[in-house]
C-alpha atoms as a printed R data frame, in Angstrom:
    type eleno elety resid chain resno      x      y       z
1   ATOM     1    CA   MET     A     1 -0.023  0.013  -0.059
2   ATOM     2    CA   LYS     A     2  1.422  3.403  -1.109
3   ATOM     3    CA   THR     A     3  2.180  5.907   1.584
4   ATOM     4    CA   ILE     A     4  0.844  9.503   1.436
5   ATOM     5    CA   LYS     A     5  4.412 10.786   0.617
6   ATOM     6    CA   GLN     A     6  4.542  8.305  -2.357
7   ATOM     7    CA   LEU     A     7  1.072  9.479  -3.615
8   ATOM     8    CA   ARG     A     8  2.017 13.101  -3.331
9   ATOM     9    CA   PHE     A     9  5.312 12.418  -5.280
10  ATOM    10    CA   MET     A    10  3.338 10.538  -8.115
11  ATOM    11    CA   LEU     A    11  0.847 13.464  -8.230
12  ATOM    12    CA   LEU     A    12  3.616 15.964  -8.490
13  ATOM    13    CA   LEU     A    13  5.436 13.889 -11.184
14  ATOM    14    CA   THR     A    14  2.111 13.685 -13.095
15  ATOM    15    CA   LEU     A    15  1.683 17.536 -12.929
16  ATOM    16    CA   VAL     A    16  5.254 18.160 -14.074
17  ATOM    17    CA   THR     A    17  4.812 15.690 -16.979
18  ATOM    18    CA   LEU     A    18  1.579 17.278 -18.064
19  ATOM    19    CA   ASN     A    19  3.143 20.765 -17.903
20  ATOM    20    CA   VAL     A    20  6.230 19.760 -19.914
21  ATOM    21    CA   SER     A    21  3.958 18.167 -22.482
22  ATOM    22    CA   ALA     A    22  1.801 21.273 -22.766
23  ATOM    23    CA   GLN     A    23  4.936 23.362 -23.144
24  ATOM    24    CA   PHE     A    24  6.254 21.072 -25.911
25  ATOM    25    CA   LYS     A    25  2.973 21.303 -27.737
26  ATOM    26    CA   MET     A    26  3.136 25.164 -27.546
27  ATOM    27    CA   THR     A    27  6.742 25.405 -28.533
28  ATOM    28    CA   LYS     A    28  7.361 22.623 -31.070
29  ATOM    29    CA   PRO     A    29  8.647 23.787 -34.408
30  ATOM    30    CA   ILE     A    30  6.138 25.243 -36.815
31  ATOM    31    CA   LEU     A    31  6.582 24.260 -40.495
32  ATOM    32    CA   SER     A    32  6.494 27.262 -42.690
33  ATOM    33    CA   PRO     A    33  6.465 27.463 -45.581
34  ATOM    34    CA   GLU     A    34  5.311 23.900 -46.287
35  ATOM    35    CA   ILE     A    35  5.485 22.943 -49.950
36  ATOM    36    CA   SER     A    36  3.167 20.014 -50.976
37  ATOM    37    CA   ALA     A    37  3.861 17.439 -53.660
38  ATOM    38    CA   ASP     A    38  1.689 19.371 -56.089
39  ATOM    39    CA   SER     A    39  3.598 22.638 -55.210
40  ATOM    40    CA   LYS     A    40  0.870 24.292 -53.109
41  ATOM    41    CA   ILE     A    41  2.384 26.469 -50.358
42  ATOM    42    CA   THR     A    42  1.288 26.700 -46.784
43  ATOM    43    CA   PHE     A    43  2.393 29.578 -44.517
44  ATOM    44    CA   ARG     A    44  2.079 29.443 -40.760
45  ATOM    45    CA   VAL     A    45  2.910 31.872 -37.925
46  ATOM    46    CA   PHE     A    46  2.013 31.691 -34.241
47  ATOM    47    CA   ALA     A    47  0.763 35.110 -33.144
48  ATOM    48    CA   PRO     A    48 -1.976 34.630 -30.488
49  ATOM    49    CA   GLU     A    49 -2.019 38.344 -29.437
50  ATOM    50    CA   ALA     A    50 -2.182 39.653 -33.067
51  ATOM    51    CA   LYS     A    51 -5.533 40.933 -34.450
52  ATOM    52    CA   LYS     A    52 -4.558 40.569 -38.068
53  ATOM    53    CA   VAL     A    53 -1.688 38.846 -39.965
54  ATOM    54    CA   THR     A    54 -1.220 39.336 -43.776
55  ATOM    55    CA   ILE     A    55  1.395 38.183 -46.194
56  ATOM    56    CA   SER     A    56  2.970 39.935 -49.316
57  ATOM    57    CA   GLY     A    57  4.948 37.889 -51.782
58  ATOM    58    CA   ASN     A    58  6.707 38.562 -55.070
59  ATOM    59    CA   TRP     A    59  4.425 36.059 -56.845
60  ATOM    60    CA   MET     A    60  1.464 38.352 -56.239
61  ATOM    61    CA   PRO     A    61  0.345 40.790 -59.001
62  ATOM    62    CA   GLY     A    62  1.255 44.367 -58.543
63  ATOM    63    CA   TRP     A    63  3.505 45.802 -55.808
64  ATOM    64    CA   GLY     A    64  2.791 45.547 -52.077
65  ATOM    65    CA   ASN     A    65 -0.471 43.600 -52.425
66  ATOM    66    CA   GLN     A    66 -1.313 41.600 -49.215
67  ATOM    67    CA   VAL     A    67 -3.360 38.483 -48.425
68  ATOM    68    CA   GLU     A    68 -4.818 37.715 -44.936
69  ATOM    69    CA   LEU     A    69 -4.034 34.552 -43.013
70  ATOM    70    CA   ALA     A    70 -6.776 32.796 -41.092
71  ATOM    71    CA   LYS     A    71 -6.389 32.395 -37.264
72  ATOM    72    CA   ASN     A    72 -7.435 29.175 -35.359
73  ATOM    73    CA   ASP     A    73 -8.356 28.839 -31.769
74  ATOM    74    CA   THR     A    74 -4.664 28.302 -30.666
75  ATOM    75    CA   GLY     A    75 -3.542 31.528 -32.117
76  ATOM    76    CA   LEU     A    76 -1.850 29.985 -35.241
77  ATOM    77    CA   TYR     A    77 -2.361 31.909 -38.441
78  ATOM    78    CA   GLN     A    78 -2.313 29.929 -41.702
79  ATOM    79    CA   LEU     A    79 -2.713 30.391 -45.423
80  ATOM    80    CA   THR     A    80 -2.501 27.960 -48.253
81  ATOM    81    CA   ILE     A    81 -2.014 29.232 -51.787
82  ATOM    82    CA   GLU     A    82 -2.358 27.482 -55.122
83  ATOM    83    CA   SER     A    83  0.682 25.805 -56.883
84  ATOM    84    CA   LEU     A    84  3.460 28.147 -58.006
85  ATOM    85    CA   PRO     A    85  5.855 27.393 -60.968
86  ATOM    86    CA   SER     A    86  9.394 26.354 -60.006
87  ATOM    87    CA   GLU     A    87 11.229 29.630 -58.927
88  ATOM    88    CA   MET     A    88 12.796 31.399 -55.978
89  ATOM    89    CA   TYR     A    89 10.195 33.450 -54.127
90  ATOM    90    CA   THR     A    90 10.430 36.025 -51.385
91  ATOM    91    CA   TYR     A    91  7.731 37.234 -48.932
92  ATOM    92    CA   SER     A    92  7.104 39.168 -45.646
93  ATOM    93    CA   TYR     A    93  4.432 39.039 -42.910
94  ATOM    94    CA   PHE     A    94  2.572 42.042 -41.656
95  ATOM    95    CA   VAL     A    95  1.445 41.468 -37.990
96  ATOM    96    CA   ASP     A    96 -0.995 44.185 -37.103
97  ATOM    97    CA   GLY     A    97  0.629 46.321 -39.788
98  ATOM    98    CA   VAL     A    98  4.225 45.692 -38.724
99  ATOM    99    CA   LYS     A    99  6.423 44.037 -41.322
100 ATOM   100    CA   SER     A   100  8.310 40.898 -40.316
101 ATOM   101    CA   VAL     A   101 10.243 38.042 -41.738
102 ATOM   102    CA   ASP     A   102  8.860 34.565 -41.168
103 ATOM   103    CA   PRO     A   103 10.283 33.476 -37.758
104 ATOM   104    CA   ASN     A   104  9.888 29.792 -38.732
105 ATOM   105    CA   ASN     A   105 11.929 30.111 -41.984
106 ATOM   106    CA   VAL     A   106 15.785 30.371 -41.596
107 ATOM   107    CA   MET     A   107 16.148 31.418 -45.294
108 ATOM   108    CA   VAL     A   108 16.301 35.243 -45.266
109 ATOM   109    CA   VAL     A   109 17.631 37.446 -48.094
110 ATOM   110    CA   ARG     A   110 18.462 41.129 -48.102
111 ATOM   111    CA   ASP     A   111 17.869 43.616 -50.977
112 ATOM   112    CA   GLY     A   112 19.390 46.824 -49.854
113 ATOM   113    CA   THR     A   113 17.607 47.724 -46.632
114 ATOM   114    CA   ARG     A   114 14.805 45.184 -47.071
115 ATOM   115    CA   ASN     A   115 14.937 41.774 -45.443
116 ATOM   116    CA   GLU     A   116 12.578 39.120 -46.697
117 ATOM   117    CA   SER     A   117 12.025 35.425 -46.241
118 ATOM   118    CA   MET     A   118 12.695 33.122 -49.096
119 ATOM   119    CA   PHE     A   119 11.770 29.651 -50.411
120 ATOM   120    CA   MET     A   120 12.201 27.714 -53.677
121 ATOM   121    CA   VAL     A   121  9.552 25.665 -55.474
122 ATOM   122    CA   PRO     A   122 11.228 22.423 -56.738
123 ATOM   123    CA   GLY     A   123 11.686 22.000 -60.500
124 ATOM   124    CA   GLU     A   124 13.880 23.352 -63.347
125 ATOM   125    CA   LYS     A   125 14.498 26.806 -61.907
126 ATOM   126    CA   ALA     A   126 15.139 25.641 -58.359
127 ATOM   127    CA   THR     A   127 17.607 23.087 -59.790
128 ATOM   128    CA   MET     A   128 19.417 25.908 -61.557
129 ATOM   129    CA   TYR     A   129 19.431 28.269 -58.511
130 ATOM   130    CA   GLY     A   130 19.817 25.683 -55.795
131 ATOM   131    CA   VAL     A   131 22.673 23.913 -54.133
132 ATOM   132    CA   THR     A   132 22.923 20.630 -56.096
133 ATOM   133    CA   ASP     A   133 25.252 17.651 -55.904
134 ATOM   134    CA   VAL     A   134 27.972 19.045 -58.083
135 ATOM   135    CA   PRO     A   135 31.540 20.352 -57.374
136 ATOM   136    CA   HIS     A   136 31.279 23.695 -55.742
137 ATOM   137    CA   GLY     A   137 33.300 26.849 -56.148
138 ATOM   138    CA   THR     A   138 34.607 29.220 -53.436
139 ATOM   139    CA   LEU     A   139 33.170 32.648 -52.541
140 ATOM   140    CA   GLN     A   140 35.581 35.049 -50.963
141 ATOM   141    CA   LYS     A   141 34.901 38.547 -49.386
142 ATOM   142    CA   VAL     A   142 37.871 40.653 -50.419
143 ATOM   143    CA   TRP     A   143 38.961 44.079 -49.362
144 ATOM   144    CA   TYR     A   144 40.904 46.159 -51.783
145 ATOM   145    CA   SER     A   145 42.260 49.635 -52.045
146 ATOM   146    CA   SER     A   146 40.453 52.095 -54.415
147 ATOM   147    CA   PRO     A   147 42.528 55.305 -54.730
148 ATOM   148    CA   THR     A   148 40.110 56.489 -57.316
149 ATOM   149    CA   LEU     A   149 37.313 56.598 -54.801
150 ATOM   150    CA   GLY     A   150 39.481 57.262 -51.679
151 ATOM   151    CA   LEU     A   151 38.170 54.160 -49.931
152 ATOM   152    CA   THR     A   152 39.094 50.569 -48.998
153 ATOM   153    CA   ARG     A   153 36.252 48.733 -50.335
154 ATOM   154    CA   LEU     A   154 34.764 45.181 -50.253
155 ATOM   155    CA   MET     A   155 33.982 42.869 -53.147
156 ATOM   156    CA   TYR     A   156 32.945 39.190 -53.521
157 ATOM   157    CA   VAL     A   157 35.033 36.994 -55.781
158 ATOM   158    CA   TYR     A   158 33.837 33.555 -56.961
159 ATOM   159    CA   THR     A   159 36.496 31.059 -58.078
160 ATOM   160    CA   PRO     A   160 35.171 27.781 -59.737
161 ATOM   161    CA   SER     A   161 35.750 24.396 -58.238
162 ATOM   162    CA   GLY     A   162 39.296 23.167 -58.732
163 ATOM   163    CA   TYR     A   163 40.824 26.644 -59.024
164 ATOM   164    CA   SER     A   164 43.054 26.299 -55.920
165 ATOM   165    CA   GLU     A   165 44.457 23.004 -57.068
166 ATOM   166    CA   SER     A   166 45.035 24.068 -60.660
167 ATOM   167    CA   THR     A   167 47.675 26.201 -62.419
168 ATOM   168    CA   GLU     A   168 45.380 27.125 -65.293
169 ATOM   169    CA   LYS     A   169 44.615 30.867 -65.882
170 ATOM   170    CA   LEU     A   170 40.955 31.749 -66.193
171 ATOM   171    CA   PRO     A   171 38.844 34.579 -67.779
172 ATOM   172    CA   VAL     A   172 37.092 37.043 -65.506
173 ATOM   173    CA   PHE     A   173 33.407 38.140 -65.475
174 ATOM   174    CA   TYR     A   174 32.708 41.464 -63.719
175 ATOM   175    CA   LEU     A   175 28.998 41.264 -62.596
176 ATOM   176    CA   LEU     A   176 27.326 44.461 -61.418
177 ATOM   177    CA   HIS     A   177 24.157 44.860 -59.270
178 ATOM   178    CA   GLY     A   178 21.326 47.469 -59.539
179 ATOM   179    CA   GLY     A   179 20.381 50.620 -57.602
180 ATOM   180    CA   GLY     A   180 19.724 50.032 -53.907
181 ATOM   181    CA   GLY     A   181 21.835 46.891 -53.909
182 ATOM   182    CA   ASP     A   182 25.474 46.251 -52.972
183 ATOM   183    CA   GLU     A   183 28.276 43.661 -53.340
184 ATOM   184    CA   ASP     A   184 26.024 41.067 -51.623
185 ATOM   185    CA   ALA     A   185 23.125 41.261 -54.162
186 ATOM   186    CA   TRP     A   186 24.189 38.872 -56.861
187 ATOM   187    CA   THR     A   187 25.124 36.158 -54.295
188 ATOM   188    CA   THR     A   188 22.017 36.205 -52.201
189 ATOM   189    CA   LEU     A   189 19.194 37.360 -54.526
190 ATOM   190    CA   GLY     A   190 20.865 36.565 -57.788
191 ATOM   191    CA   ARG     A   191 22.215 33.101 -56.693
192 ATOM   192    CA   ALA     A   192 25.305 33.682 -58.876
193 ATOM   193    CA   PRO     A   193 27.559 31.058 -57.152
194 ATOM   194    CA   GLN     A   194 24.901 28.361 -57.373
195 ATOM   195    CA   ILE     A   195 24.172 29.253 -61.085
196 ATOM   196    CA   LEU     A   196 27.868 29.248 -62.043
197 ATOM   197    CA   ASP     A   197 28.498 25.922 -60.141
198 ATOM   198    CA   ASN     A   198 25.600 24.236 -62.031
199 ATOM   199    CA   LEU     A   199 26.423 25.723 -65.418
200 ATOM   200    CA   ILE     A   200 30.159 24.780 -65.124
201 ATOM   201    CA   ALA     A   201 29.495 21.369 -63.804
202 ATOM   202    CA   SER     A   202 27.166 20.576 -66.722
203 ATOM   203    CA   GLY     A   203 29.604 21.933 -69.324
204 ATOM   204    CA   LYS     A   204 27.291 24.723 -70.381
205 ATOM   205    CA   ALA     A   205 29.678 27.558 -69.258
206 ATOM   206    CA   LYS     A   206 33.475 27.709 -69.174
207 ATOM   207    CA   PRO     A   207 35.118 27.864 -65.755
208 ATOM   208    CA   MET     A   208 35.500 31.585 -64.858
209 ATOM   209    CA   ILE     A   209 36.174 33.900 -61.990
210 ATOM   210    CA   VAL     A   210 33.263 36.161 -61.200
211 ATOM   211    CA   VAL     A   211 33.890 39.497 -59.458
212 ATOM   212    CA   MET     A   212 30.928 41.236 -57.724
213 ATOM   213    CA   THR     A   213 31.783 44.745 -56.512
214 ATOM   214    CA   ASN     A   214 29.815 47.414 -54.714
215 ATOM   215    CA   GLY     A   215 28.583 49.666 -57.559
216 ATOM   216    CA   ASN     A   216 27.846 52.659 -55.236
217 ATOM   217    CA   PRO     A   217 30.866 54.924 -55.482
218 ATOM   218    CA   GLY     A   218 30.350 56.503 -52.040
219 ATOM   219    CA   ASP     A   219 30.076 53.207 -50.181
220 ATOM   220    CA   ALA     A   220 32.967 51.054 -48.939
221 ATOM   221    CA   ALA     A   221 30.678 47.968 -48.485
222 ATOM   222    CA   ALA     A   222 27.234 46.820 -47.622
223 ATOM   223    CA   PRO     A   223 25.665 48.386 -44.532
224 ATOM   224    CA   ASP     A   224 26.481 45.433 -42.208
225 ATOM   225    CA   ALA     A   225 30.135 45.291 -43.343
226 ATOM   226    CA   ALA     A   226 31.134 48.943 -43.976
227 ATOM   227    CA   PRO     A   227 33.130 50.993 -41.512
228 ATOM   228    CA   ALA     A   228 31.790 54.415 -40.440
229 ATOM   229    CA   LYS     A   229 32.035 56.883 -43.248
230 ATOM   230    CA   LYS     A   230 34.614 59.583 -42.809
231 ATOM   231    CA   GLU     A   231 32.564 62.725 -43.661
232 ATOM   232    CA   ALA     A   232 35.428 65.064 -43.040
233 ATOM   233    CA   ALA     A   233 37.648 63.376 -45.543
234 ATOM   234    CA   GLY     A   234 34.992 63.828 -48.273
235 ATOM   235    CA   GLN     A   235 34.286 60.102 -48.594
236 ATOM   236    CA   ASN     A   236 30.611 60.358 -48.179
237 ATOM   237    CA   ASN     A   237 29.717 60.528 -51.890
238 ATOM   238    CA   PRO     A   238 32.559 60.892 -54.302
239 ATOM   239    CA   GLY     A   239 30.365 60.961 -57.488
240 ATOM   240    CA   GLY     A   240 26.907 59.586 -57.787
241 ATOM   241    CA   MET     A   241 25.451 57.160 -60.236
242 ATOM   242    CA   GLY     A   242 26.151 58.360 -63.745
243 ATOM   243    CA   SER     A   243 29.228 60.308 -62.801
244 ATOM   244    CA   GLY     A   244 31.659 57.619 -64.108
245 ATOM   245    CA   LYS     A   245 33.459 57.394 -60.828
246 ATOM   246    CA   PHE     A   246 32.597 53.835 -60.114
247 ATOM   247    CA   GLU     A   247 33.402 52.689 -63.659
248 ATOM   248    CA   GLU     A   248 36.754 54.424 -63.472
249 ATOM   249    CA   SER     A   249 37.454 52.656 -60.207
250 ATOM   250    CA   LEU     A   250 36.569 49.279 -61.771
251 ATOM   251    CA   VAL     A   251 39.178 49.835 -64.519
252 ATOM   252    CA   LYS     A   252 41.870 51.479 -62.477
253 ATOM   253    CA   ASP     A   253 41.502 49.793 -59.094
254 ATOM   254    CA   VAL     A   254 39.453 46.500 -59.301
255 ATOM   255    CA   ILE     A   255 40.874 44.975 -62.463
256 ATOM   256    CA   PRO     A   256 44.534 45.522 -61.594
257 ATOM   257    CA   PHE     A   257 43.879 44.090 -58.111
258 ATOM   258    CA   ILE     A   258 42.235 40.902 -59.614
259 ATOM   259    CA   GLU     A   259 44.951 40.475 -62.188
260 ATOM   260    CA   LYS     A   260 47.660 40.866 -59.511
261 ATOM   261    CA   ASN     A   261 46.099 38.521 -56.989
262 ATOM   262    CA   TYR     A   262 44.327 35.875 -59.002
263 ATOM   263    CA   ARG     A   263 45.471 33.526 -61.748
264 ATOM   264    CA   VAL     A   264 43.738 35.162 -64.792
265 ATOM   265    CA   ILE     A   265 44.207 35.687 -68.491
266 ATOM   266    CA   SER     A   266 44.923 39.429 -68.683
267 ATOM   267    CA   ASN     A   267 43.450 40.527 -71.983
268 ATOM   268    CA   LYS     A   268 40.173 41.978 -73.258
269 ATOM   269    CA   ASP     A   269 39.000 38.702 -74.879
270 ATOM   270    CA   ASN     A   270 38.977 37.127 -71.449
271 ATOM   271    CA   ARG     A   271 37.133 39.877 -69.636
272 ATOM   272    CA   ALA     A   272 33.293 40.259 -69.553
273 ATOM   273    CA   VAL     A   273 31.092 42.889 -67.819
274 ATOM   274    CA   SER     A   274 27.416 42.824 -67.303
275 ATOM   275    CA   GLY     A   275 24.928 44.495 -64.914
276 ATOM   276    CA   LEU     A   276 21.275 45.057 -64.159
277 ATOM   277    CA   SER     A   277 19.513 48.321 -63.998
278 ATOM   278    CA   MET     A   278 22.066 50.708 -62.582
279 ATOM   279    CA   GLY     A   279 24.730 48.022 -63.348
280 ATOM   280    CA   GLY     A   280 23.369 48.060 -66.932
281 ATOM   281    CA   MET     A   281 23.999 51.811 -67.036
282 ATOM   282    CA   GLN     A   282 27.525 51.255 -65.713
283 ATOM   283    CA   THR     A   283 28.025 48.584 -68.386
284 ATOM   284    CA   LEU     A   284 26.928 51.020 -71.046
285 ATOM   285    CA   TYR     A   285 29.458 53.511 -69.730
286 ATOM   286    CA   LEU     A   286 32.211 51.016 -69.832
287 ATOM   287    CA   SER     A   287 31.397 49.844 -73.390
288 ATOM   288    CA   ASN     A   288 31.517 53.476 -74.592
289 ATOM   289    CA   ASN     A   289 34.514 54.694 -72.587
290 ATOM   290    CA   HIS     A   290 36.635 51.557 -72.041
291 ATOM   291    CA   PRO     A   291 35.853 49.082 -74.873
292 ATOM   292    CA   GLU     A   292 39.560 48.202 -75.029
293 ATOM   293    CA   MET     A   293 39.060 46.479 -71.647
294 ATOM   294    CA   PHE     A   294 36.341 43.951 -72.397
295 ATOM   295    CA   SER     A   295 35.105 41.836 -75.340
296 ATOM   296    CA   TYR     A   296 31.811 40.748 -73.794
297 ATOM   297    CA   PHE     A   297 29.004 43.144 -72.659
298 ATOM   298    CA   GLY     A   298 25.635 42.350 -71.031
299 ATOM   299    CA   VAL     A   299 23.020 44.940 -70.453
300 ATOM   300    CA   MET     A   300 20.115 43.889 -68.315
301 ATOM   301    CA   SER     A   301 17.049 45.994 -67.802
302 ATOM   302    CA   MET     A   302 18.574 49.253 -69.100
303 ATOM   303    CA   GLY     A   303 18.957 51.314 -72.141
304 ATOM   304    CA   LEU     A   304 19.295 54.912 -73.299
305 ATOM   305    CA   VAL     A   305 17.998 57.158 -70.490
306 ATOM   306    CA   ASP     A   306 18.008 60.772 -69.432
307 ATOM   307    CA   MET     A   307 21.433 60.830 -67.820
308 ATOM   308    CA   SER     A   308 20.787 64.152 -66.113
309 ATOM   309    CA   ARG     A   309 18.552 62.347 -63.618
310 ATOM   310    CA   PHE     A   310 21.605 60.456 -62.366
311 ATOM   311    CA   GLY     A   311 24.198 63.185 -62.169
312 ATOM   312    CA   GLY     A   312 25.480 62.742 -65.688
313 ATOM   313    CA   LYS     A   313 24.828 64.552 -68.995
314 ATOM   314    CA   ASN     A   314 23.174 63.829 -72.217
315 ATOM   315    CA   ASP     A   315 25.611 64.023 -75.049
316 ATOM   316    CA   PRO     A   316 24.371 62.326 -78.355
317 ATOM   317    CA   GLU     A   317 27.668 63.188 -80.054
318 ATOM   318    CA   ALA     A   318 29.825 61.522 -77.267
319 ATOM   319    CA   GLN     A   319 27.403 58.513 -77.420
320 ATOM   320    CA   LEU     A   320 28.039 58.095 -81.177
321 ATOM   321    CA   LYS     A   321 31.710 58.550 -80.772
322 ATOM   322    CA   GLY     A   322 31.605 55.884 -77.948
323 ATOM   323    CA   LEU     A   323 29.822 53.456 -80.287
324 ATOM   324    CA   GLU     A   324 32.312 54.051 -83.069
325 ATOM   325    CA   LYS     A   325 35.062 53.359 -80.632
326 ATOM   326    CA   LEU     A   326 33.306 50.181 -79.435
327 ATOM   327    CA   LYS     A   327 32.910 49.048 -83.110
328 ATOM   328    CA   ALA     A   328 36.572 49.500 -83.671
329 ATOM   329    CA   SER     A   329 37.385 47.242 -80.699
330 ATOM   330    CA   HIS     A   330 35.471 44.385 -82.258
331 ATOM   331    CA   PRO     A   331 33.710 42.990 -79.231
332 ATOM   332    CA   LYS     A   332 32.685 39.356 -79.339
333 ATOM   333    CA   LEU     A   333 29.238 39.809 -77.744
334 ATOM   334    CA   TYR     A   334 26.904 42.562 -76.951
335 ATOM   335    CA   TRP     A   335 23.786 41.157 -75.199
336 ATOM   336    CA   ILE     A   336 20.612 43.065 -74.117
337 ATOM   337    CA   GLY     A   337 17.836 41.544 -71.927
338 ATOM   338    CA   VAL     A   338 14.686 43.099 -70.640
339 ATOM   339    CA   GLY     A   339 11.134 42.183 -69.496
340 ATOM   340    CA   LYS     A   340  8.046 43.237 -71.338
341 ATOM   341    CA   ASP     A   341  6.667 44.882 -68.206
342 ATOM   342    CA   ASP     A   342  9.928 46.485 -67.150
343 ATOM   343    CA   PHE     A   343  9.544 50.231 -66.501
344 ATOM   344    CA   LEU     A   344 12.838 50.593 -68.356
345 ATOM   345    CA   TYR     A   345 11.470 48.648 -71.411
346 ATOM   346    CA   LYS     A   346 11.277 51.760 -73.656
347 ATOM   347    CA   SER     A   347 14.869 52.669 -72.851
348 ATOM   348    CA   ALA     A   348 15.994 49.250 -74.038
349 ATOM   349    CA   GLN     A   349 14.094 49.736 -77.216
350 ATOM   350    CA   ASP     A   350 15.644 53.163 -77.733
351 ATOM   351    CA   LEU     A   351 19.122 51.413 -77.239
352 ATOM   352    CA   ARG     A   352 18.238 48.864 -79.765
353 ATOM   353    CA   LYS     A   353 17.159 51.471 -82.316
354 ATOM   354    CA   PHE     A   354 20.373 53.447 -81.708
355 ATOM   355    CA   LEU     A   355 22.423 50.308 -82.313
356 ATOM   356    CA   ASP     A   356 20.261 49.241 -85.408
357 ATOM   357    CA   ASP     A   357 20.649 52.730 -86.946
358 ATOM   358    CA   ASN     A   358 24.464 52.485 -86.617
359 ATOM   359    CA   LYS     A   359 24.533 48.848 -87.881
360 ATOM   360    CA   PHE     A   360 25.943 47.455 -84.684
361 ATOM   361    CA   PRO     A   361 25.234 43.743 -84.028
362 ATOM   362    CA   TYR     A   362 23.820 42.470 -80.704
363 ATOM   363    CA   ILE     A   363 21.710 39.705 -79.239
364 ATOM   364    CA   TYR     A   364 18.337 40.688 -77.834
365 ATOM   365    CA   ARG     A   365 16.433 38.716 -75.073
366 ATOM   366    CA   GLU     A   366 12.909 39.711 -74.284
367 ATOM   367    CA   SER     A   367 11.095 37.934 -71.476
368 ATOM   368    CA   GLU     A   368  7.864 38.094 -69.538
369 ATOM   369    CA   GLY     A   369  7.692 40.084 -66.327
370 ATOM   370    CA   GLY     A   370  9.205 43.298 -65.152
371 ATOM   371    CA   HIS     A   371 12.194 44.708 -63.198
372 ATOM   372    CA   THR     A   372 12.742 41.772 -61.028
373 ATOM   373    CA   TRP     A   373 15.356 39.220 -59.803
374 ATOM   374    CA   THR     A   374 13.109 36.539 -61.432
375 ATOM   375    CA   ASN     A   375 14.210 37.821 -64.797
376 ATOM   376    CA   TRP     A   376 17.962 38.683 -63.847
377 ATOM   377    CA   ARG     A   377 18.570 35.124 -62.541
378 ATOM   378    CA   VAL     A   378 17.316 33.796 -65.850
379 ATOM   379    CA   TYR     A   379 19.450 36.335 -67.803
380 ATOM   380    CA   LEU     A   380 22.593 35.353 -65.931
381 ATOM   381    CA   SER     A   381 21.936 31.664 -66.487
382 ATOM   382    CA   GLU     A   382 21.601 32.400 -70.271
383 ATOM   383    CA   LEU     A   383 24.363 34.928 -70.605
384 ATOM   384    CA   ALA     A   384 27.213 33.028 -68.786
385 ATOM   385    CA   PRO     A   385 27.261 30.114 -71.268
386 ATOM   386    CA   LYS     A   386 27.855 32.624 -74.085
387 ATOM   387    CA   LEU     A   387 31.001 34.129 -72.417
388 ATOM   388    CA   PHE     A   388 34.615 33.285 -73.526
389 ATOM   389    CA   LYS     A   389 33.596 31.068 -76.401
C-alpha cells in the first residue's frame, strides 16, 4: 500500500509531466512554408495576441499587395496558396501592420535595406538556382584599395571548383548589381555562385572567375560590413550614379587588383562585364569609354535614359563617338535583356534603335515580367554560357 508521501510524489510527477507536455505542444517547431507534392504552399505563424496577419509575396500581381491569413483557436495563423511554378520566391508578414520576416523560416535574403523570407519551389528553376550535388566553387569576401574613390572597399570573388588545385589561368566576369543593392546582391538574390556551379558542372559554361563589386561609389561595403564613413575626408559620396566614378574605379583599381592577386588571363578577350539596371548603365558607360578592356558586354533592364537624372549629362555626339570606338574594338558579344513589363522597357528599345541605326550587331532577349530578380537570374543563366567562347 502506497504511503501519502509516495502518492504526493506521483501526483507531483504527473503534474510536471503534463506541464512539460503542454509546453512542448506550444513550442514545437512550426513548419513554414510547407510545400506540398503538387507545389501548393502553406504559410504558418504563431501570433496569439495579433488581431490581423497578412502576407505579401513577389508572386502576387502588382507591388505591395497583401493576403490575410486565417487564425485558429490556438493563435496559429495559416494560409495555403495554389501551386506556383518552379522559382525562387520572397515574402514578408505584416503582423497588425508591422512588417516581419517569417520566424519559422531560416532562409532570409536582403535587398538593400529590405529583409525578406525566401523559399524555392522544386523544378527546373530551383535546380538551376539551388545547391545541387556538383563540385562547388569558393566565394571570398575581399577588401581592396580604391585610390580612385579614396576608400578601402569590399567585393565578392567567386572562383570555380578546382581553382586552388590548378595552375590554369581563367577569364574574369565582372558582374554588377542594381540601384539600392550592394556587393551582396548577386550572391543572395541573384544566386550567382549556385548558377555558375551548376552551369560549369554541366559543361554549359566555361570555368571563370566572377567579381561582384559594390557599385555605389560613395560606399565602402554593404551596411552590415562597412566601417563608419569619414565625412570630413570627403568620402561620403565621391560621385553619384552616372558620374563615371565607379566605372573608373573598376578599370583603375578593381581589374589591376584581380589580375595581380588571381590567376587570370589578362586581356580583353578574357574579360566580360554585365549588370542589371544601374549596373546596366555602368556597363553602357564601360562599353563607350573603355571598350579596350572587355570583349563581352551584357546590359540587363537598361537602355538609353536621361542621364541628367543620375548626375550625368546627355551627349548624343559623345554617345556616337563611344559606339564608333566600341565598333573599332570588335567585341565578341553585346547582349541586351529586358522584361516586357519592365519600367525601363522603352529605354532598352531606344538602345536597340540606336544600335540598329548604326549597324551594330547585338543579341536581344525579351522575357515576360518586369524589373525583377526573377528575370535577372534567368538572364545570368543564359548569358554566362555565351561568355569566353
